[in-house]
C-alpha positions in Angstrom: 93.6 93.5 96.1 95.0 96.1 98.5 96.4 93.5 101.0 97.7 90.0 100.8 97.2 87.6 103.7 100.2 86.7 105.9 99.7 83.4 107.7 100.9 82.5 111.2 101.7 78.9 112.1 98.3 78.4 113.7 96.4 79.9 110.8 98.3 77.6 108.4 97.5 74.6 110.6 93.8 75.6 110.4 94.0 75.8 106.6 95.6 72.3 106.5 93.0 70.9 108.9 90.2 72.2 106.6 91.6 70.2 103.7 89.2 67.4 102.9 91.6 65.1 101.1 94.5 63.0 102.4 97.3 64.9 104.2 99.7 62.6 102.3 98.5 64.3 99.1 99.3 67.8 100.6 102.8 66.7 101.4 103.2 65.3 97.8 102.0 68.6 96.3 104.3 70.6 98.5 107.3 68.5 97.8 106.6 68.4 94.1 106.3 72.2 93.9 109.6 72.7 95.7 111.3 70.1 93.5 110.0 71.9 90.4 111.4 75.2 91.7 114.8 73.5 92.4 115.0 72.1 88.9 114.0 75.4 87.3 116.1 77.7 89.4 119.2 75.4 89.4 118.8 73.8 86.0 122.6 73.1 85.7 123.0 71.6 89.2 123.8 67.9 89.2 124.2 67.1 92.9 121.6 67.9 95.6 121.7 67.3 99.3 118.3 67.4 101.1 118.6 68.1 104.8 115.5 66.6 106.5 114.1 67.0 110.0 112.0 64.4 111.6 108.7 66.3 111.3 106.4 67.2 108.4 108.9 69.6 106.9 111.3 66.7 106.6 108.5 64.7 105.0 108.3 67.5 102.3 112.0 67.1 101.9 111.8 63.4 101.3 109.3 64.1 98.4 111.8 66.6 97.0 114.6 64.1 97.2 112.5 61.4 95.4 111.5 63.7 92.6 115.0 65.1 92.0 116.3 61.5 91.9 113.6 60.6 89.4 114.6 63.6 87.3 118.1 62.1 87.0 119.9 64.2 89.6 122.4 62.8 92.1 120.7 63.1 95.5 121.7 62.4 99.0 119.7 62.9 102.2 120.9 64.0 105.6 118.5 63.0 108.2 118.8 65.3 111.2 117.6 63.0 113.9 116.9 59.4 114.7 114.8 57.5 112.1 112.4 56.2 114.7 111.2 59.8 115.4 109.9 60.1 111.8 106.1 59.4 111.9 102.9 59.5 109.9 103.1 60.9 106.3 106.8 61.8 106.7 107.5 58.2 107.6 105.7 57.0 104.5 107.8 59.2 102.3 111.0 58.2 104.1 110.3 54.6 103.1 109.8 55.6 99.5 113.2 57.3 99.5 114.8 54.3 101.0 113.1 52.0 98.5 114.7 54.0 95.6 118.1 53.4 97.1 118.8 57.1 97.6 122.0 57.6 99.6 121.9 58.8 103.2 124.9 60.8 104.3 126.2 62.5 107.4 126.9 65.8 105.6 126.4 67.4 102.2 129.7 69.0 101.4 129.7 67.8 97.8 126.4 69.3 96.8 125.8 71.9 94.1 122.5 72.8 95.9 121.3 72.3 99.4 117.6 71.8 100.2 116.7 72.9 103.7 113.8 70.8 105.1 114.8 70.8 108.8 112.0 72.8 110.5 108.7 74.0 109.2 106.1 76.6 110.3 105.7 75.1 113.7 109.2 76.0 114.8 109.6 78.5 117.7 112.5 79.6 119.8 116.1 78.7 119.3 117.3 75.3 117.9 118.6 72.7 120.3 122.4 72.0 120.2 122.2 69.2 117.6 119.9 71.2 115.4 122.1 74.2 115.8 125.0 72.2 114.4 123.0 71.3 111.3 121.9 74.9 110.7 125.5 76.2 111.0 126.8 73.4 108.7 124.2 74.3 106.0 125.3 77.9 106.2 129.0 77.0 106.0 128.7 74.8 102.8 128.9 77.7 100.4 126.3 76.1 98.1 123.0 77.8 97.2 120.2 77.0 99.6 116.6 76.3 98.8 114.4 76.3 102.0 111.0 74.7 102.2 108.2 76.9 103.6 110.5 79.0 105.9 114.2 78.9 106.4 114.9 76.7 109.4 115.3 78.7 112.6 112.8 81.5 111.7 109.6 81.8 113.6 107.0 81.7 110.8 104.5 83.6 113.0 106.6 86.6 113.9 109.8 86.7 111.8 111.9 86.4 115.0 115.2 84.6 115.0 116.2 83.5 118.5 119.3 81.5 117.5 121.1 80.3 114.4 118.9 80.3 111.2 119.5 79.1 107.7 120.3 81.8 105.2 118.3 80.8 102.1 118.8 81.9 98.5 115.3 80.8 97.6 112.4 79.9 99.8 109.4 78.0 98.4 106.5 78.6 100.8 103.3 76.7 100.6 99.8 78.1 100.1 100.6 81.7 101.0 103.2 84.0 102.5 104.0 83.5 106.2 104.5 86.4 108.5 108.1 85.4 109.2 108.9 85.8 105.5 107.8 89.4 105.4 108.9 90.8 108.8 112.5 91.4 109.8 114.8 89.8 110.9 113.3 86.7 109.3 112.7 88.2 105.9 116.4 88.8 105.5 117.1 85.1 105.7 114.5 84.0 103.1 116.1 85.2 99.9 113.7 85.2 97.0 110.3 83.8 98.0 108.0 81.8 95.7 104.5 80.9 96.8 103.3 77.4 95.7 99.6 76.7 95.5 99.0 73.3 97.1 95.2 73.3 96.8 94.2 74.8 100.2 91.3 77.2 100.6 91.9 80.7 102.0 91.3 81.1 105.7 91.1 84.1 108.0 94.4 85.8 108.9 95.2 88.5 111.4 98.1 90.1 109.5 98.5 91.2 105.9 101.0 92.6 103.5 100.0 95.9 101.9 100.1 96.2 98.1 100.4 99.2 95.9 96.7 99.1 95.3 96.2 100.8 98.7 97.1 104.0 96.9 93.8 103.8 95.2 92.3 104.9 98.5 94.2 108.2 98.6 91.9 111.1 97.6 93.3 112.9 94.5 92.7 116.5 93.7 89.4 117.0 91.9 88.5 119.8 89.5 86.1 121.2 92.2 88.8 121.3 94.9 90.5 124.3 96.3 93.7 124.4 98.4 91.7 123.8 101.6 89.5 120.9 100.4 92.6 119.3 98.8 94.0 119.0 102.3 95.1 121.6 104.8 98.0 120.7 107.0 99.9 122.3 109.9 103.5 121.3 110.7 105.0 122.1 114.1 108.7 121.8 114.5 112.1 123.2 114.0 114.8 124.6 116.3 118.2 126.2 115.9 120.3 123.8 113.8 117.3 121.6 113.0 115.4 123.5 110.3 115.7 120.8 107.6 113.4 118.2 109.3 110.2 120.3 109.3 111.0 121.6 105.8 111.2 118.1 104.5 108.0 117.2 106.2 106.2 120.2 104.7 107.6 119.6 101.2 106.7 115.9 101.3 103.2 116.8 102.4 102.8 119.1 99.4 104.2 116.6 97.0 101.8 114.0 98.5 98.9 116.2 97.5 98.2 118.5 100.4 96.7 121.7 99.1 98.1 124.1 101.7 100.7 123.7 104.4 101.6 126.0 107.2 104.7 125.6 109.4 104.8 126.9 113.0 108.5 127.5 113.8 110.6 129.3 116.4 110.7 133.0 115.8 114.5 133.2 115.5 114.5 130.6 112.7 111.5 132.0 110.7 113.6 133.7 108.1 115.2 130.3 107.1 111.7 128.9 106.5 110.6 131.9 104.6 113.5 131.5 102.2 113.3 127.7 101.9 109.6 127.0 101.8 108.3 129.0 98.9 104.9 127.3 98.6 104.3 126.9 102.4 103.4 129.6 104.9 105.5 129.9 108.0 104.4 131.3 111.3 107.0 132.4 113.9 106.2 131.3 117.5 107.6 132.1 121.0 110.9 130.3 121.8 113.5 130.0 124.4 117.1 131.3 124.3 118.2 128.0 122.6 115.8 128.6 119.7 113.3 126.0 120.7 109.5 126.6 120.9 108.0 126.7 124.3 104.6 126.2 125.9 103.9 129.9 125.3 103.7 129.0 121.6 100.5 126.9 122.1 98.0 129.7 121.6 99.5 130.8 118.3 99.7 127.2 117.1 96.1 126.5 118.1 95.0 129.6 116.1 97.1 128.5 113.1 95.4 125.1 113.2 92.0 126.6 112.8 91.5 125.4 109.2 93.9 122.4 109.3 92.6 118.9 108.6 95.7 117.4 110.4 98.8 118.4 112.3 102.3 117.0 112.4 104.2 117.5 115.6 107.9 116.9 116.3 110.3 117.1 113.3 113.3 119.1 114.6 111.3 120.4 117.5 114.1 120.1 120.1 114.1 118.5 123.5 113.5 120.5 126.7 111.0 120.8 129.4 109.4 123.6 127.4 108.9 121.5 124.3 107.6 118.6 126.4 105.0 120.9 127.9 104.1 122.3 124.5 103.4 118.7 123.2 101.2 118.0 126.2 99.1 121.1 125.6 98.8 120.5 121.9 97.7 116.9 122.3 95.1 118.0 124.8 93.7 121.0 122.8 94.0 119.9 119.1 90.8 118.2 118.0 92.1 117.1 114.6 94.2 114.0 113.6 97.8 114.3 114.7 101.1 112.7 113.5 103.7 112.5 116.2 107.3 111.9 115.3 110.9 112.5 116.3 111.1 115.0 119.2 107.3 114.8 119.7 107.8 111.1 120.5 110.6 112.0 122.9 108.2 114.3 124.7 105.6 111.5 124.9 107.8 108.9 126.6 106.4 108.3 130.1 103.2 110.1 129.3 101.3 107.7 127.0 98.0 108.9 128.5 98.4 112.1 126.5 97.5 110.2 123.4 95.3 107.6 125.0 92.9 110.3 126.1 92.5 111.9 122.7 89.3 111.7 120.8 90.8 112.5 117.4 93.0 110.1 115.6 96.7 109.9 116.3 99.5 108.2 114.4 103.0 107.6 115.9 105.9 107.1 113.5 108.8 105.8 115.6 112.0 103.9 114.6 113.1 101.1 116.8 114.9 103.3 119.3 111.9 105.7 119.7 109.5 102.8 120.1 111.8 101.2 122.6 111.8 104.3 124.7 108.0 104.5 124.6 107.7 100.9 125.7 110.6 100.9 128.3 112.6 98.6 126.1 115.9 98.7 124.2 116.1 99.3 120.5 117.8 95.9 120.2 114.7 94.2 121.7 112.3 96.1 119.4 114.4 95.1 116.3 114.3 91.4 117.4 110.6 91.4 118.1 109.2 93.9 115.6 105.7 92.4 115.3 105.1 92.2 119.0 106.7 95.6 119.6 104.5 97.5 117.1 101.3 95.7 118.3 102.2 96.3 121.9 102.9 99.9 121.2 99.5 100.4 119.5 97.7 98.7 122.4 99.6 100.6 125.1 99.3 104.1 123.4 95.8 103.6 122.1 96.7 104.9 118.7 98.0 103.8 115.3 101.8 103.0 115.4 103.9 103.0 112.3 107.3 101.3 113.0 109.8 102.4 110.5 112.5 100.0 109.1 113.3 97.9 106.0 109.8 96.5 106.4 107.4 99.2 107.7 104.8 97.8 110.2 101.5 99.5 110.9 99.3 98.5 113.9 96.1 99.8 115.4 94.9 98.8 118.9 93.4 95.4 119.0 93.9 94.7 115.3 96.5 92.9 113.2 99.6 94.3 111.7 99.9 95.6 108.1 103.3 95.0 106.5 104.9 97.2 103.8 108.0 95.7 102.3 108.5 98.2 99.5 111.4 100.6 99.2 115.1 100.1 98.8 118.4 100.6 100.7 118.5 104.2 99.5 115.9 105.1 102.2 118.6 104.5 104.9 119.5 108.2 104.9 118.8 111.2 107.1 115.5 112.9 106.5 113.4 110.0 105.0 111.6 109.7 108.3 110.6 113.3 108.1 109.4 112.7 104.6 107.2 109.8 105.7 105.7 112.0 108.5 104.7 114.5 105.9 103.0 111.9 103.7 101.1 110.5 106.6 100.0 113.9 107.6 98.9 114.8 104.1 96.8 111.7 103.8 95.2 112.4 107.2 94.4 116.0 106.1 92.7 114.5 103.0 90.3 112.6 105.3 91.9 109.1 105.4 91.5 107.1 108.6 94.7 106.8 110.6 95.6 103.2 109.9 94.9 103.5 106.2 96.8 106.8 106.0 99.8 105.3 107.7 99.9 102.1 105.5 99.3 104.1 102.3 102.0 106.5 103.2 104.5 103.7 103.7 103.6 102.4 100.3 103.8 105.8 98.7 107.2 106.4 100.2 108.4 103.0 98.9 107.1 103.6 95.4 108.7 107.0 95.4 112.0 105.6 96.6 111.9 103.2 93.6 111.4 106.1 91.2 114.1 108.1 92.9 116.5 105.2 92.6 115.8 105.1 88.8 116.9 108.7 88.5 119.6 108.9 91.1 120.6 105.4 92.1 120.2 104.2 95.6 123.9 104.5 96.7 123.6 108.3 97.4 119.9 108.9 97.3 118.8 111.8 99.4 115.5 112.4 101.2 114.7 115.3 98.9 115.0 112.8 95.9 112.1 110.9 97.5 110.1 114.1 97.9 110.5 114.9 94.3 109.3 111.5 93.3 106.2 111.5 95.4 104.0 113.3 92.9 104.8 110.9 90.1 104.3 108.0 92.5 100.8 109.2 93.3 99.9 110.2 89.7 98.2 108.0 87.1 100.5 105.2 85.9 100.9 106.6 82.4 101.7 110.1 83.7 104.1 108.6 86.3 106.0 106.6 83.8 106.4 109.6 81.5 107.8 111.7 84.3 110.1 108.9 85.6 111.6 108.6 82.1 
């Protein structure tokens, strides 16, 4: 399976409505699964406090409280709201808790473990004042927290956190992963996530999590290949003081399987590339007095792109009126897939029609600040609304957008979002974005479709980062460590394990 479904609140509600049995049975299964996790994860805990809202999530919590009590644990319930607001199946389970004589308390400060059952998948926005107090108190207790379905305060459909949210150590989510557990900032409140099967059938979902199996789609070199059929790539970038970025892009593309890479660079910097890039060819192009390529370089670049299967534009390119005009000309004249990153994205801001009018595929690889600039938003807004931002960017630009971050999001116009949550903190270092651009470009040069190439590249980079961390640790991992791990990451598993060891 190359992707795993990620459910929104509406999609989860549809799955529950399709269940042919009693909804009370669903609540029992959910609560029983969460209680089993609590007893397994916190086997030595003696005292549990279950914080229950007045909705269905609170009903799940009542089931948890009852089962923990029956297992011999000391249990108390904090009901976050008036009892008369508890209705339906939740009310039935509240009565069962009361019949067992389980204690109701105003707070849970004596608990070894806190169970968060305040809000479920239907929660949106920011908690009201009274709910905010409960969330903040749970976070202040200092005890491990187990959340039911999603940590309270997280939008299950987007991962957005508009106000205070519970910080869980473990989240037991029912039926399948929710979008909000895979997309930041929500994913960073969820802790370790367990999925509990409660007997629902799979439904249609818009968004999905990408698995390592997507790498099976990447064409590998065959005995019949030559350097051109294995993937021919052109990288356009570099300026005085910024020769590292295009070098990393070119090296990453080669390690990702591209057969031949050419780098178009400013004439004054060409010697740097000749020395550094032994396996790639470099082509000097006209530049200005500051060592940045200008629009006069377009003809030489178009000629160099004659046998290229894809082109990467932007790493280290520099920012000037001349580079902006060069990007415009190239997007207009190149008839092969293009990856646009870094200074290429800077040039595109305010001119989205340059991409929208292209016939060939285009992939944009922005971080939050770059996407914010394209959308006329701040980076803070993008970071808080990552799902909407990447989908809006894809729709506005008319191209595939890969939003970089701890979770990499890939969106195409009018389609759902693919989420890649592989990788490690070692990727938070200069140059890893240039590496990712090279991987995307290599996969495009091999003939992959833009969205598949972007998603597969995110996974390949994440797997390579894992291998690099095994060799170098993540504390001081460098972008070139990821480059060196790309070939093992994309090689057969037995060969990769031998190289990694």
